[in-house]
N, C-alpha and C positions, 0 to 999 in steps of 0.2 A: 450545401447548395451546389448545384451543377453550374457550369459556365453558362452565362447568359440568362440564368433563372432569377426571377424576382423572389422575394421572401414568400409571398403568397403562393406562387407557383411551386416553390420547393415544399411548402407545407402540404399543399394538395397532393403532390406526388408522393411524399413520404407517408401520408395517411392512406393513400391507395395501396402503396407497396407493403406497408406493415400491418394495416388493419382492414384491407379490402373495403375501404370507405371512400365513396365519391362525395366530396363536400364542396360547398361554396364558401370560400374564405371571405369573410366580411371585415368588420372594423377591428383595428388593433385594440388590445386590452392593455398591454404594457410591455416593458422590456427591462432586463436586468443584466448585469455583468457580474460574474463570480470568478475569482482567482483561486484555483486549486494550486497545489505546489508544482504540478507538472504542466499545467495549461490554464488558460483563461477562456471562459465560455461566455458568449453573449447570446442571450435568449430573447426571442420575440414571441409574444402570445397574441393570438387573434381569435375572435369569435367566429365560429363556423356554423353553417346550417346544412340541412339535408343529410345529416350524418348516417342515419339508419342504424342498424345493429352491427357493430364492429366484429371482426373475426380475428382471433389471435393467430396471425400468420407467423409472427416473430417474437411473441411474448408468451410467458408461462401462464399469465392470468390477466383477465380483463374484467372490470366490473364498473357499473355506474355507482357513484356515491353522491350524497347531498353535500351541501357546504359544510355542515358540522362534521361529518365523517371525514371529509377531505382534510380538514384542519388537523385531525388526529393521526393521519397516516405518516409513515416515516419517509419523507421526501429527501431527495438529494439536496445538499446545501444550495446548489445553483437554482433549484426549482422553488425553494421556499418563498421568496418574495412574490413571485407570480401566483403561486397557489394561494397565498394569503389574500392577494388582491381579488382573484377570481372568487374565492370563498366569501369575501365581504360583499361583492356585487351580487352573487347568487343568494346569499342570506338576505340581502335587502330586497331582492325581487320576490323572494318567498314571503317576506313580511308584507309587501304590497298586495300580494294575492289573497291574503287572509282578511 
């Protein structure tokens, strides 16, 4: 985060810088804190809309995955609790749609 930036503003800026995505940051999904040996990370997750098709400006690979595939990917330890929560919610949304 940059000085004077809210969590939501920082997320929108980072998505624009790294994925060329202009989004509307909406409601919070959750948060988690993870202690690595060298640092502690506090992560916040938000639902976003208006994403469009991201462009890999700073990443080697991008792909859309469904909830089941997301569960099977090799996530960093700090990411795992939030990925699990998002996958549960998305899995539940999919069940409601059928």
